[in-house]
LORO-220987 format. One line per field, with one value per residue: residue in one letter; residue number from 0; x, y, z of N, C-alpha, C in turn. Coordinates in Angstrom, 2 decimals, decimal comma. Each point is the difference from the previous one (the first is absolute). Example, Ala and Ser with C-alpha at 12.3 -4.5 7.8 and 13.67 -1.06 7.14 Angstrom:
% LORO-220987
type = (A/S)
seq = (0/1)
nX = (13,19/-0,35)
nY = (-5,69/1,05)
nZ = (7,80/-0,72)
caX = (-0,89/0,82)
caY = (1,19/1,19)
caZ = (0,00/0,06)
cX = (0,90/-0,77)
cY = (1,20/1,09)
cZ = (0,00/0,73)
***
This chain:
% LORO-220987
type = (X/X/X/X/X/X/X/X/X/X/X/X/X/X/X/X/X/X/X/X/X/X/X/X/X/X/X/X/X/X/X/X/X/X/X/X/X/X/X/X/X/X/X/X/X/X/X/X/X/X/X/X/X/X/X/X/X/X/X/X/X/X/X/X/X/X/X/X/X/X/X/X/X/X/X/X/X/X/X/X/X/X/X/X/X/X/X/X/X/X/X/X/X/X/X/X/X/X/X/X/X/X/X/X/X/X/X/X/X/X/X/X/X/X/X/X/X/X/X/X/X/X/X/X/X/X/X/X/X/X/X/X/X/X/X/X/X/X/X/X/X/X/X/X/X/X/X/X/X/X/X/X/X/X/X/X/X/X/X/X/X/X/X/X/X/X/X/X/X/X/X/X/X/X/X/X/X/X/X/X/X/X/X/X/X/X/X/X/X/X/X/X/X/X/X/X/X/X/X/X/X/X/X/X/X/X/X/X/X/X/X/X/X/X/X/X/X/X/X/X)
seq = (0/1/2/3/4/5/6/7/8/9/10/11/12/13/14/15/16/17/18/19/20/21/22/23/24/25/26/27/28/29/30/31/32/33/34/35/36/37/38/39/40/41/42/43/44/45/46/47/48/49/50/51/52/53/54/55/56/57/58/59/60/61/62/63/64/65/66/67/68/69/70/71/72/73/74/75/76/77/78/79/80/81/82/83/84/85/86/87/88/89/90/91/92/93/94/95/96/97/98/99/100/101/102/103/104/105/106/107/108/109/110/111/112/113/114/115/116/117/118/119/120/121/122/123/124/125/126/127/128/129/130/131/132/133/134/135/136/137/138/139/140/141/142/143/144/145/146/147/148/149/150/151/152/153/154/155/156/157/158/159/160/161/162/163/164/165/166/167/168/169/170/171/172/173/174/175/176/177/178/179/180/181/182/183/184/185/186/187/188/189/190/191/192/193/194/195/196/197/198/199/200/201/202/203/204/205/206/207/208/209/210/211/212/213/214/215/216/217/218/219)
nX = (78,36/0,05/0,34/1,28/-0,10/-0,78/-0,96/0,04/-0,78/-1,05/0,11/-0,87/-1,16/-0,53/0,98/-0,18/-1,28/0,24/0,83/-0,87/-0,96/0,79/0,23/-1,29/-0,36/0,89/-0,38/-1,23/0,27/0,60/-1,01/-0,79/0,61/0,10/0,69/0,90/-0,87/-0,78/-0,87/0,29/0,34/0,48/0,58/0,36/0,36/0,55/0,47/0,14/1,28/0,38/1,18/-0,46/-1,19/0,62/0,72/-1,22/-0,23/0,66/1,09/0,02/0,42/1,21/-0,41/-0,58/1,07/0,76/-0,90/0,02/1,31/0,05/-0,93/0,72/1,12/-0,54/-0,58/1,17/0,63/-1,02/0,16/1,28/-0,71/-0,67/-0,54/1,07/-0,84/0,93/0,58/0,26/-0,23/1,31/0,13/-1,07/0,45/1,20/-0,68/-0,81/1,08/0,65/-1,11/0,00/1,25/-0,66/-0,22/-0,24/-0,70/-0,56/-0,15/-0,38/-0,70/-0,55/-0,16/-0,38/0,65/-0,63/-0,32/1,19/-0,75/-0,29/1,27/-0,05/-0,87/0,79/1,02/-0,81/-0,33/1,26/0,26/-1,08/0,30/1,25/-0,55/-0,90/0,92/0,80/-1,08/-0,30/1,30/-0,26/-0,97/-0,65/1,26/0,66/0,31/1,06/0,75/0,55/0,57/-1,30/0,12/-0,42/1,25/-0,67/-0,54/0,75/0,99/-0,54/-0,02/1,16/0,21/-0,37/0,73/0,94/-0,09/-0,14/0,94/0,84/-0,29/0,01/1,09/0,51/-0,50/0,42/1,10/0,15/-0,19/-0,74/-0,66/-0,63/1,31/-0,37/-0,99/0,00/0,15/-0,92/-0,70/0,28/-0,21/-1,12/-0,17/0,33/-0,72/-0,96/0,26/0,04/-1,04/-0,55/0,37/-0,41/-1,06/-0,08/0,17/-0,77/-0,49/-1,19/-0,33/-0,39/-1,22/-0,14/-0,89/-0,98/0,40/-1,27/-0,64/0,18/-1,23/0,41/-1,19/0,23/-0,37/-1,19)
nY = (138,29/-0,67/-1,06/-0,38/0,08/0,86/-0,57/-1,06/0,66/-0,32/-1,26/0,65/-0,54/1,11/0,67/-0,78/0,12/1,30/0,00/-0,75/0,81/1,03/-0,57/-0,28/1,18/0,58/-0,83/0,22/1,30/-0,03/-0,76/0,84/1,11/-0,46/-0,25/-0,46/-0,62/-0,38/0,94/1,08/0,37/-1,24/0,12/1,27/-0,38/-1,09/0,90/0,58/0,23/1,20/0,18/1,23/-0,52/-0,76/1,00/0,49/-1,24/-0,07/0,30/-1,31/-0,57/0,19/1,19/0,04/-0,51/0,78/0,92/-0,42/-0,09/1,18/0,35/-0,61/0,44/1,20/-0,31/-0,48/1,03/0,64/-0,86/0,34/1,05/-0,72/-0,71/-0,78/-0,67/-0,01/-0,98/1,01/0,25/-0,03/-1,03/-0,47/0,44/-0,54/-1,05/0,11/0,18/-0,97/-0,70/0,50/-0,29/-0,70/1,07/0,66/-1,04/-0,22/1,31/0,00/-1,10/0,38/1,25/-0,23/-1,08/0,56/0,83/0,51/0,84/-1,22/-0,27/1,15/0,33/-0,50/0,56/1,05/-0,31/-0,19/1,11/0,52/-0,56/0,43/1,10/-0,13/-0,31/0,96/0,74/-0,48/0,14/1,06/0,21/0,17/-0,41/0,89/0,76/-0,76/0,73/0,91/0,34/-0,28/0,51/-1,09/-0,38/-1,09/0,66/1,10/-0,87/-0,61/1,25/0,35/-1,28/-0,19/1,05/-0,36/-1,24/0,46/0,93/-0,84/-0,97/0,90/0,58/-1,22/-0,35/1,12/-0,21/-1,29/-0,06/-1,07/1,12/-0,68/0,01/1,10/-0,75/-0,41/1,24/0,42/-1,08/0,21/1,32/-0,31/-0,93/0,90/0,92/-0,89/-0,45/1,27/0,28/-1,14/0,15/1,28/-0,33/-1,05/0,71/0,94/-1,22/0,42/0,68/0,38/0,22/-1,29/0,69/-0,72/1,20/0,36/-0,44/1,30/-0,36/0,90/0,33/-1,30/-0,32/-0,07)
nZ = (101,76/-1,14/0,70/-0,18/1,34/-0,64/0,74/-0,78/-0,85/0,74/-0,42/-0,73/0,34/-0,45/0,64/1,07/-0,24/-0,16/1,03/0,66/-0,46/0,25/1,18/0,07/-0,47/0,80/0,98/-0,48/-0,03/1,17/0,37/-0,65/0,38/1,25/1,11/-0,84/-0,77/0,97/-0,31/0,69/-1,22/-0,16/1,17/-0,21/-1,24/0,53/0,87/-1,20/0,35/0,38/-0,58/-0,04/-0,24/-0,88/-0,49/0,21/-0,40/-1,13/0,69/-0,21/-1,11/0,44/0,40/-1,19/-0,60/0,75/-0,29/-1,25/0,05/0,61/-0,87/-0,92/0,57/0,06/-1,15/-0,35/0,53/-0,55/-0,99/0,07/0,36/-0,88/0,99/0,10/-0,80/-0,93/-0,64/-0,81/1,28/0,26/-0,83/0,62/1,16/-0,26/-0,46/1,04/0,77/-0,62/0,04/1,22/-0,39/-0,90/-0,76/1,13/0,45/-1,18/-0,11/1,26/-0,16/-1,14/0,41/1,25/-0,43/-1,03/0,97/0,18/-0,70/-0,45/0,09/0,64/-0,94/-0,92/0,64/0,05/-1,24/-0,31/0,66/-0,55/-1,15/0,12/0,46/-0,96/-0,89/0,42/0,11/-1,19/-0,19/0,76/-0,85/1,15/0,08/0,69/-1,03/0,17/0,81/-0,80/1,14/0,18/-1,21/-0,66/-0,24/-0,34/0,99/-0,16/-0,13/1,03/0,44/-0,54/-0,33/1,27/0,33/-0,87/0,49/1,24/-0,21/-0,62/0,88/0,96/-0,51/-0,17/1,19/0,55/-0,71/0,27/1,29/0,10/0,31/-0,93/-0,24/0,63/0,43/-1,26/-0,46/0,87/-0,31/-1,27/0,14/0,63/-0,94/-0,90/0,63/0,14/-1,24/-0,41/0,76/-0,39/-1,27/0,02/0,75/-0,82/-1,12/0,53/0,26/-0,42/1,06/-1,24/0,45/0,20/0,69/-0,48/-0,37/0,13/-1,06/-0,14/0,28/0,87/-0,34/0,11/-1,23/0,60)
caX = (1,07/0,31/1,40/0,34/-0,41/-1,45/-0,55/-0,72/-1,45/-0,57/-0,51/-1,43/-0,42/-0,15/1,33/0,57/-0,64/0,51/1,36/-0,08/-0,45/1,13/0,95/-0,55/0,12/1,42/0,51/-0,45/0,79/1,38/0,02/-0,21/1,08/1,29/0,37/0,96/-0,56/-1,23/0,23/-1,03/-1,01/-0,89/-0,78/-0,97/-1,02/-0,84/-0,79/-0,88/0,38/1,21/1,22/0,11/-0,79/0,75/1,23/-0,33/-0,06/1,21/0,98/0,72/-0,43/0,57/-0,77/-1,27/0,28/0,28/-1,28/-0,70/0,65/-0,27/-1,39/-0,06/0,52/-0,90/-1,18/0,42/0,27/-1,29/-0,48/0,93/-0,31/-0,98/0,68/0,19/-0,79/0,29/0,54/-0,98/-0,66/0,83/0,04/-1,33/-0,09/0,94/-0,60/-1,02/0,67/0,64/-1,05/-0,62/0,86/0,64/1,07/1,12/0,68/0,74/1,14/1,00/0,65/0,67/0,92/0,48/1,44/0,72/0,48/0,47/-0,92/-1,15/0,44/-0,37/-1,38/0,02/0,54/-1,05/-0,89/0,69/0,10/-1,33/-0,22/0,96/-0,49/-1,09/0,55/0,85/-0,90/-0,63/0,92/-0,03/-1,38/-0,58/0,97/0,57/1,30/1,08/0,82/0,89/1,17/-0,40/-0,57/0,96/0,83/-0,53/-1,41/-0,33/0,20/-1,17/-1,16/0,05/-0,77/-1,42/-0,53/-0,23/-1,10/-1,28/-0,33/-0,18/-1,21/-1,14/-0,10/-0,43/-1,42/-0,77/0,07/-0,45/-0,82/-1,46/-0,53/-0,86/0,87/0,85/0,23/0,98/1,29/0,33/0,36/1,32/0,98/0,05/0,77/1,40/0,54/0,05/1,17/1,20/0,15/0,46/1,38/0,88/0,15/0,89/1,33/0,56/-0,03/-0,80/-0,82/-1,39/-0,92/-0,18/-1,41/-0,45/-0,97/-0,99/-0,20/-1,02/-1,06/-0,81/-0,25/-0,22/-1,40/-0,42)
caY = (-0,30/-1,43/-0,36/-1,24/-1,19/-0,05/-1,30/-0,02/0,01/-1,35/-0,41/-0,29/-1,28/0,23/0,09/-1,34/-0,76/0,51/-0,52/-1,43/-0,12/0,29/-1,09/-1,15/0,30/0,00/-1,37/-0,65/0,56/-0,48/-1,42/-0,14/0,58/-0,19/1,09/0,92/0,68/0,75/1,40/0,66/0,46/-1,12/-0,21/1,09/-0,21/-1,13/0,42/1,08/1,26/0,59/-0,36/0,86/-0,64/-1,18/0,42/0,56/-1,10/-0,82/0,94/-0,57/-1,36/-0,88/0,11/-0,68/-1,43/-0,38/0,03/-1,23/-1,14/0,11/-0,39/-1,45/-0,61/0,36/-0,86/-1,32/0,05/0,06/-1,37/-0,75/0,24/-0,99/-1,19/-1,16/-1,11/-1,23/0,17/0,44/1,23/1,15/0,21/0,46/1,43/0,69/0,03/1,04/1,29/0,23/0,25/1,31/1,01/-1,00/0,50/0,44/-1,15/-0,70/0,85/-0,07/-1,31/-0,27/1,03/0,85/-0,13/0,27/1,37/0,33/0,92/-0,73/-1,24/0,03/-0,46/-1,44/-0,62/0,08/-1,13/-1,22/-0,02/-0,35/-1,43/-0,69/0,09/-0,97/-1,36/-0,18/-0,19/-1,30/-1,05/-0,15/0,10/1,24/0,73/1,20/-0,15/0,44/1,10/-0,39/-0,76/-1,34/-0,70/-0,86/0,70/-0,18/0,37/0,92/-0,72/-0,86/0,85/0,76/-0,57/-0,09/1,36/0,17/-0,87/0,54/1,22/-0,29/-0,80/0,89/0,87/-0,81/-0,35/1,24/0,39/-1,00/-1,05/0,02/0,19/-1,12/-1,07/0,58/-0,91/-0,99/0,69/0,24/-1,28/-0,34/0,83/-0,45/-1,25/0,34/0,67/-0,99/-0,86/0,81/0,19/-1,25/-0,28/1,04/-0,21/-1,15/0,37/1,01/-0,55/0,91/-0,59/0,38/-1,11/-0,92/-0,30/0,13/1,08/-0,34/0,89/0,96/0,08/1,20/0,77/-0,89/-0,30/-1,23)
caZ = (-0,96/0,02/0,18/-0,69/0,73/0,20/-0,40/-1,27/0,20/-0,07/-1,29/0,11/-0,60/-1,44/-0,60/0,05/-1,08/-1,28/-0,13/-0,31/-1,39/-0,88/0,10/-0,73/-1,43/-0,34/0,04/-1,23/-1,11/0,14/-0,31/-1,43/-0,81/0,63/0,90/-0,63/-1,18/0,30/0,35/0,79/-0,95/-0,24/1,22/0,11/-1,02/0,39/1,15/-0,42/0,65/-0,53/0,73/1,17/1,06/0,43/0,67/1,31/0,96/-0,14/-0,52/-1,14/-0,31/1,02/1,24/-0,26/0,03/1,39/0,72/-0,41/0,66/1,44/0,21/-0,16/1,21/1,11/-0,04/0,46/1,43/0,70/0,12/0,85/1,41/0,44/0,53/-0,87/0,54/-0,73/-1,34/-0,98/0,38/-0,30/-1,45/-0,41/0,31/-0,88/-1,32/0,02/0,03/-1,29/-0,99/0,24/-0,63/-0,86/-0,87/0,82/0,57/-1,05/-0,34/1,06/-0,03/-1,27/-0,47/1,07/0,23/-1,24/0,00/1,35/0,67/0,53/0,66/1,42/0,06/-0,27/1,20/1,03/-0,27/0,38/1,47/0,50/-0,22/0,85/1,38/0,14/-0,04/1,17/1,14/-0,15/0,43/1,47/0,47/0,54/0,81/-0,62/-0,67/0,90/-0,52/-1,09/0,46/0,38/-1,15/-0,71/-0,98/-1,35/-0,03/-1,09/-1,25/-0,22/-0,25/-1,26/-1,12/0,33/-0,16/-1,43/-0,39/0,46/-0,72/-1,42/-0,17/0,20/-1,16/-1,14/0,09/-0,17/-1,40/-0,97/0,59/-0,08/1,35/0,38/0,49/1,05/1,11/-0,44/0,07/1,39/0,60/-0,52/0,72/1,38/0,06/-0,26/1,18/1,06/-0,27/0,25/1,45/0,60/-0,41/0,52/1,43/0,18/-0,45/0,89/1,35/0,81/1,05/-0,23/0,25/-1,12/-0,19/-1,38/-0,11/-1,02/-1,14/0,39/-1,00/0,24/-1,23/-1,13/-0,29/0,67)
cX = (0,40/1,49/0,21/-0,52/-1,48/-0,51/-0,75/-1,50/-0,56/-0,56/-1,47/-0,30/-0,12/1,36/0,67/-0,59/0,52/1,42/-0,02/-0,45/1,15/1,02/-0,48/0,14/1,46/0,56/-0,41/0,80/1,43/0,09/-0,15/1,21/1,39/0,38/0,91/-0,65/-1,22/0,34/-1,13/-1,10/-1,02/-0,88/-1,08/-1,13/-0,94/-0,90/-0,98/0,26/1,22/1,21/0,14/-0,75/0,76/1,24/-0,26/0,05/1,25/1,04/0,72/-0,56/0,53/-0,80/-1,35/0,18/0,25/-1,27/-0,82/0,58/-0,29/-1,43/-0,16/0,46/-0,92/-1,20/0,33/0,18/-1,28/-0,57/0,87/-0,34/-0,98/0,71/0,08/-0,73/0,23/0,52/-1,12/-0,61/0,79/0,04/-1,36/-0,14/0,94/-0,55/-1,07/0,63/0,63/-1,04/-0,63/0,81/0,88/1,18/1,22/0,79/0,84/1,22/1,12/0,74/0,85/1,12/0,63/1,49/0,83/0,56/0,45/-0,96/-1,14/0,41/-0,36/-1,43/-0,08/0,53/-1,00/-0,99/0,64/0,15/-1,34/-0,24/0,94/-0,42/-1,10/0,54/0,85/-0,87/-0,64/0,90/-0,07/-1,43/-0,40/0,95/0,52/1,32/1,10/0,76/1,02/1,16/-0,36/-0,59/1,05/0,73/-0,59/-1,45/-0,33/0,17/-1,21/-1,25/-0,03/-0,80/-1,48/-0,68/-0,33/-1,18/-1,34/-0,42/-0,29/-1,26/-1,24/-0,19/-0,49/-1,50/-0,88/-0,08/-0,70/-0,98/-1,49/-0,55/-0,90/0,81/0,94/0,31/0,99/1,40/0,45/0,41/1,39/1,08/0,14/0,81/1,48/0,64/0,11/1,22/1,29/0,22/0,56/1,47/0,98/0,23/0,94/1,44/0,69/0,02/-0,73/-0,80/-1,47/-0,90/-0,21/-1,46/-0,40/-1,07/-0,94/0,10/-1,17/-1,03/-0,90/-0,16/-0,23/-1,49/-0,38/-0,22)
cY = (-1,48/-0,22/-1,39/-1,23/0,01/-1,38/0,10/0,00/-1,41/-0,28/-0,38/-1,34/0,13/0,03/-1,37/-0,87/0,43/-0,50/-1,48/-0,22/0,24/-1,13/-1,23/0,20/-0,09/-1,41/-0,76/0,50/-0,52/-1,48/-0,23/0,43/-0,25/1,20/1,02/0,82/0,86/1,41/0,53/0,55/-1,10/-0,27/1,06/-0,18/-1,13/0,35/1,11/1,32/0,58/-0,47/0,82/-0,62/-1,20/0,39/0,68/-1,07/-0,86/0,83/-0,50/-1,38/-0,97/0,06/-0,67/-1,51/-0,48/0,01/-1,24/-1,20/0,01/-0,44/-1,51/-0,71/0,27/-0,94/-1,42/0,00/0,12/-1,39/-0,81/0,14/-1,04/-1,29/-1,12/-1,18/-1,31/0,30/0,38/1,34/1,24/0,30/0,48/1,50/0,82/0,12/1,09/1,39/0,33/0,31/1,38/1,14/-0,73/0,53/0,43/-1,16/-0,72/0,81/-0,14/-1,32/-0,18/0,99/0,85/-0,06/0,36/1,41/0,34/0,89/-0,74/-1,22/-0,02/-0,48/-1,50/-0,74/0,04/-1,14/-1,31/-0,11/-0,40/-1,50/-0,82/0,00/-1,02/-1,43/-0,30/-0,25/-1,38/-1,13/-0,24/0,01/-1,22/0,78/1,22/-0,33/0,49/1,19/-0,51/-0,87/-1,43/-0,81/-0,86/0,76/-0,07/0,45/0,87/-0,66/-0,89/0,81/0,57/-0,64/-0,08/1,36/0,24/-0,83/0,62/1,23/-0,28/-0,80/0,87/0,91/-0,77/-0,26/1,24/0,36/-1,00/-1,03/0,23/0,17/-1,14/-1,16/0,49/-1,01/-1,11/0,59/0,18/-1,30/-0,44/0,79/-0,46/-1,27/0,26/0,63/-0,98/-0,91/0,76/0,16/-1,26/-0,25/1,03/-0,19/-1,16/0,36/0,95/-0,44/0,93/-0,77/0,36/-1,20/-0,85/-0,34/0,27/1,07/-0,28/0,90/0,91/0,12/1,20/0,77/-0,88/-0,24/-1,32/-1,12)
cZ = (0,14/0,18/-0,55/0,72/0,36/-0,41/-1,31/0,27/-0,13/-1,39/0,17/-0,65/-1,51/-0,70/0,00/-1,11/-1,36/-0,24/-0,36/-1,44/-0,96/0,05/-0,76/-1,50/-0,43/-0,04/-1,26/-1,21/0,05/-0,35/-1,52/-0,81/0,56/0,84/-0,67/-1,11/0,29/0,49/0,88/-0,90/-0,27/1,22/0,13/-1,01/0,38/1,17/-0,33/0,69/-0,71/0,80/1,28/1,18/0,57/0,80/1,35/1,08/-0,01/-0,74/-1,25/-0,30/1,04/1,30/-0,14/0,06/1,43/0,85/-0,32/0,73/1,50/0,31/-0,13/1,26/1,19/0,06/0,47/1,52/0,82/0,22/0,98/1,48/0,55/0,44/-1,02/0,62/-0,75/-1,40/-0,96/0,33/-0,35/-1,48/-0,51/0,24/-0,87/-1,42/-0,09/-0,02/-1,34/-1,08/0,18/-0,61/-1,02/-0,81/0,81/0,57/-1,04/-0,43/1,04/-0,04/-1,25/-0,33/1,10/0,25/-1,23/-0,09/1,43/0,78/0,69/0,83/1,49/0,18/-0,21/1,22/1,15/-0,17/0,43/1,52/0,61/-0,13/0,87/1,45/0,25/0,06/1,23/1,24/-0,05/0,50/1,51/0,56/0,82/0,92/-0,75/-0,67/0,93/-0,59/-0,99/0,46/0,38/-1,15/-0,69/-1,11/-1,41/-0,14/-1,21/-1,36/-0,31/-0,33/-1,42/-1,13/0,30/-0,08/-1,48/-0,47/0,36/-0,80/-1,48/-0,26/0,12/-1,20/-1,23/0,07/-0,15/-1,47/-0,93/0,54/-0,19/1,42/0,47/0,58/1,10/1,11/-0,36/0,07/1,45/0,69/-0,48/0,71/1,45/0,16/-0,22/1,24/1,17/-0,17/0,27/1,49/0,66/-0,32/0,55/1,49/0,29/-0,36/0,98/1,45/0,95/1,04/-0,17/0,19/-1,25/-0,25/-1,44/-0,07/-1,16/-1,22/0,34/-1,11/0,22/-1,30/-1,21/-0,19/0,70/-1,01)
***
């Protein structure tokens, strides 16, 4: 006899692939018609299944949207685990992650803060970007605990968080992949200038060494 705290059955590889397929189809439908106007009927039709099949995996449209947003953030965080080796490398990896789930990422950046039901997902994206930038200010040292951080730190981070997320979404949506390295170099220069100015403004003891532009992955 099953009880309420029984562990959930493991998700098979086939089921994980099916869920991802539905999320990709749904993200394209939501991006085309808008989060508010798009319906589960449209998603099911685009996926070539019945609504019943879709609802077996996602209890509601909101749960489907939240799954899409969670997957977008998850892909970015997977790339974040890799070591930072210079300006440009982080944005290159973020670009690859965003492109791997393009519709979902653009939806999250552009529309994730427009509905209270999705704002936690949008804030998760901003926290992820803020964590990366905050770490960069003290790199290669560790970020100090909250009580030891400058009073204006978060204020200095907010506009740069928006810049990084918006620039990435813009390039994924409208940029020419053949010019990715130009975009990445531009972002790297912007982040380098911000780091230098923020460290000076906040009177940080972060190293002043000139970190290189990371060309890993660039065409020879």
